[in-house]
N, C-alpha and C positions, 0 to 999 in steps of 0.2 A: 530401370528400364520402363516401368509404368509412368514415371513422371515425364519422361521424354515423349511417350506416346500421348499422354494427356495434353502436353503443350503442343504437339503437332496438330492434334484435333482442334485446339483452341484457335491456333493460327490459321487453319484451313476454314474454320467457321467465320474468323474475322474477315478473311479474304472474301468469303462468299457474301457476307453482309455488305462489304464495301462495294462488291460488284452489283448487288441489287439496289444499294443507294445510287450508285452511279448511273445504272439504267433508269432509275425512277427520275434523276435530275434531268437526264437528257430528254426523257419523254416528256416532262414538264416544259423544259426549254422549247422543244419542238412544237408543243401545242401553242405556247405563247408566240413563237415566231409566226406559226400559221395564222393565229388570230390577228397579229399585227399586219401580215401581208393581206388578210382579207379585209381588214378595217381600212388600210391605206388604199386598196383597190376600189372599195365600194364608197368610201368617204366623198369623193367628188360627185359620184352619182346621186347620193343622198342629199348633199348640199344642193345639187342642181335641181333635184325633184322639189325640195323645200322652196327654193327660189321661185321656181315655175308655179307651184301652188300658191305661193304668196302673191306673185303677180297676176295669176288668174282670179285670186280672190279680190285684189284691188280693182282690176279691170272689170270683173263682174259687178261689184258695188258701184263703180262709176257708171256702168251702163244703166244699173237700175236707178241710180239718182238722176241720170240725165233723162231717162224716160219719165221719172216722176216730175221732174222739173218742167219738162215739155208739157206734160198732161196738165199740171196745176196752172202754168202760165197761160195755157190755151183757156182754161175755164175762168181764169182771173180777167183775161181779156173779154171773153164772152159775158161774163156778168157785169163788168164795168160797161161795155158797150150797151147792154140791155138797159142799164140805169140811165146812161147818157142819152140814148135814144128816146126813151119814154119822157124823160125831162124835156128833151128838144121838142117833142110833139106838144106837150103842154105849153112851152114858151111860144110856139108857133101860134097856138090859139090866143094865147094872151096878148101877143103883139098885134095880131090881125083884128081884134075886137075890143071896143071900149067897155069899161066896167058897166056902163048903162045897158048895153046889149046882153052882157053875160048875166045881168041880174034878172033877166027874164027867164023863168024855169022852163018854159016851152022851147026857147032858143038854146038853153043849156042842154036839154034833152036831145034837140036835134044834134048838137056838137057831140054829144056822148055816142050817139048812134053812128055818126059818120066816124069817130075814132075807132069804135068796134068793128066797123066794116073794113076799115083801112088797115088795122093792126090786129086783127083776129081775135077780138074780145079780150084783150089784155087789161083794158080799163074796166074797172067795176062801177065806179061812179064819179061824177064831177060836182063841185061845189064852189060857190063864190062867197067869200067871207070878208067882212068889211074890216076896217082897221081895229075895230073894238072887239073882234073876236066872234061876231054873230054872223051866222050863216044865212045870207039873205037870199040865196037860190040854191036848189039842190036837184040833182037828176041822178036816180039810182034806185036800188031795190030797198033801202032803208028809210025809215021815218025820221029823217034828219033835219028836215026844214026848220030853220030858226034855232039850230043847235048852237049852243054857247061854248065856244072853244077859248074864251079869254084867259081861263086858268091853265089851259094846256101847255106843257113845255114845248111841244113841237110848234104850236102857234107862235109863241113868243120868239122862238128861233127863226121861224119862217117869215115873219112880218119884218124882221130886222135885217133880212138878207134879200138879195135879188132872186134868188131861187133856193130850193131846199129839198133835200131827199131825207126822209125820216128813217129811223130804226124801226124794226117790227114791233108793233105794240097792239094792245087790245082795244084802248080807247072807248067811246061811247057805245060802239056796236057790239062790244064784248068778244069779238073774234080776232085772231091775228091778222094784222094787215100792215102795209106801210104806204106812205103817201109821197107824191111829189107835188110841189107847190111852186108858184111863180108870183111874185108881188108885182102889182102893176100900179104906178102912181098916175093919178089923174085929178086935175083941178085942185091941187092942194091937199087932196086926201089919197088914201091908198086902198087897194082891194087886193085880195089874195085868191088866185085861181088854184084850187087844190083838186087833185085826181087821186083816187084810190086804185092801186094795181091789184088785179087778181091774184091772190096769195098763192094759189097752185101753181101759176106760171112760174113765179120766182121760185118756189118750193122745189120745182123739178130741176131748175138750174143748180141748186146747191146739192141736190140728192144724186145728180147724174154722175158725179165724179166717183167712179169706183172701177178697179181694175179687175181684182178677183174678190170672191165673197168676204174674206176677212177685212178687206178694206172698205173704208166709208169716209164720207166727207161732211163737213158741217161748217157754218159760217158763225164767227163770233164778232160782237162788238167790243169796244174798249172796256165796258162794264162786265165783260165776261158772260155775256147771255147769248143763247143761240139765236142765229139770224139765217134761215128760220128754224123751226124744230127739226132736228135730224131724223133720218129714216130709222135709225136704231135708238133704243133707249141707252142714252149715254149719261154717266154721271162724272164724268172726268173734267168738265169744264170749270168747276169750282176749285180745282186744284191749282197750286201756285204756279206750275210750270207754264201756264197759258200767259201769265204775266211775263215770264222769260221769252216767250215766243214774240210777244209784242215788243219788247226791248231789242231782241236780237234782229227782228225783222226791220225795225225803224232805222237802225245804223248800218245795215249791211249794204254792200255794193251790188248784190244780186237781187233780182226781183223775188226769187224763191228761195226760202231758207229751209235746208233739210237737216235734220238731226235725228239721232237714235236714242230714244229714253224708254223707260219701263213705265207702263201703265199703271193703273191703281193696284192691279192684282199681280204686279212684278213681271209682266210678260214684255219682252223688249219689242218696241215697235218703231217703225220709221214714221216720222212726222214731217210733212212737207207743208209749208206755210207761205201764204202771199197776201198782200194787203189789198184791200178793195176800197172803193168809194173814199179816195184821198186820204187813205191810211186810217179811216174810221172803223173798217171792218176787217176781219182776218179770215181768210179762207184756210181751213185745216184739212189736210188728208192724212189719214192714219191708216197705215198697212201693217 
């Protein structure tokens, strides 16, 4: 009788455990079904949100790039126009007068005054240099009469070409400047009419390219030197990726090349670059 009672209790306990396991299984199955339904219901919305955010990111990036391209292109055209106009002014003077007239310091001083009155004081000085590199006449604030430029690299380039625009350099005066020069052939010999442009006027063109305060612009020539000195203290110009800018920009179909790179301290920056002065200078905007 005791054995039958014990067997009945065991059977009852087994049935109770089976019922508990069965309830646990159905609860787990119910939870899984609910999760599947939720995922199936929300998955399209999540995917749609992801696609929308990605498209927004792409659209926003394209908008920023388009704005930077327009900005850099505007300054590229402005700087090139400035250089072309100033060279045109000196070419006009060289074409209008002979070397004999321009060799008169008084006449040259009058020409400098007229240029300053007409063009707002952009021209700093004028000089007439013979084919041997000796400055035979000078008008300006420095003591450069009879200065010898025969060993200067810019003179060798300028006397061999119809016209010439230099890079920014120190020269005999010891201050940053750049020149425009026009060669004039007369009676089997040649003379060179040289004008120095006021550095501050050109410096302002390079520094004015800023959108917000972290952004700044500078100009480099192919030897990776600043043209002119940038507004901020920058030490990135000696790094190798500026050579990459030159290579990419030279072969690109677009006038402005935009890329995202890390600067020297590892901060991602947008670089927008465009060539100036017949691909001799590179305008760089970093944001």
